[in-house]
Structures are given as structure tokens and as C-alpha cells.
C-alpha positions, 0 to 999 in steps of 0.5 A, a space after each residue: 333048896 330042898 324041902 328039908 332045907 338042905 342046899 344042892 348044886 352049890 358052886 363057888 361064889 368067889 375065891 379069895 385065896 389068892 388075896 395076900 392081904 391079911 384076913 379071911 372071908 367071914 361075917 357075911 350081910 346083905 343089903 336091900 338091894 341083894 348086895 353082899 358085904 363080907 369080911 375079906 382079905 383087907 377089909 369088907 368086900 362088896 359083891 352083886 347079887 350075881 357074884 361081881 365084885 363092886 369094891 372093898 372098904 379097905 381097913 388095914 387090919 383083919 375084919 371079923 364081922 359087920 352088921 347093920 345098925 340105926 333107924 334106917 340101917 345105913 350105919 355098918 358097924 365092922 368089928 376088926 382085930 383091934 377096932 370097931 369101925 362105923 361107916 355111913 352107907 348110901 344104901 340100907 341093910 337088910 332088917 335081921 329076921 328073928 324067931 328063926 
């Protein structure tokens, strides 16, 4: 990151364009180990900090966004086309930073 806040030397993290399932990359969150959770074709995609796919929470409908909840931030709420899902995870999500 540059001093003015701009980014340089960008690179493609992951290309989901060849996946035929419904949905697009969106709504990204990070857990306390640096794993990335994001909406993608078929559900919520989970990646390591290095960009290696770790798994997918399959939902059968388009996912729009997600957020951590609960006192221990281990509950993942997922908004989708017709539903809101709640998934209890073994790992906590990063806390939201306020005031920025």
C-alpha cells in the first residue's frame, strides 16, 4: 500500500468465472487466522491467506453477503436470494473496526 492509501502491484486472487453455479464473488470477510470467506458461485467460498481454496459452504442459491456474530464471533450469518442462513464455525471471525 502506498502512503496515500492507494494500492500497487495488484494481482488476481482467484478467478471464479469458469464456475457454472449461480452467484458471483462478493461480500468478503476474514477470520482470526487470516482465512478469507466470500460469496461465490454455489455458496460461501473459503480461502487460505495465500489464496488456496479450503472449501465451500454450499447453499443452493445466490449468496449476497455475510457477517460474523455472537460474543465469540463464531456464528456466520449469510444472506442469500431468499433466505438468511446461520452457521456455527470452529474459528472466530475478525472483529469489525469502527471509526474508519
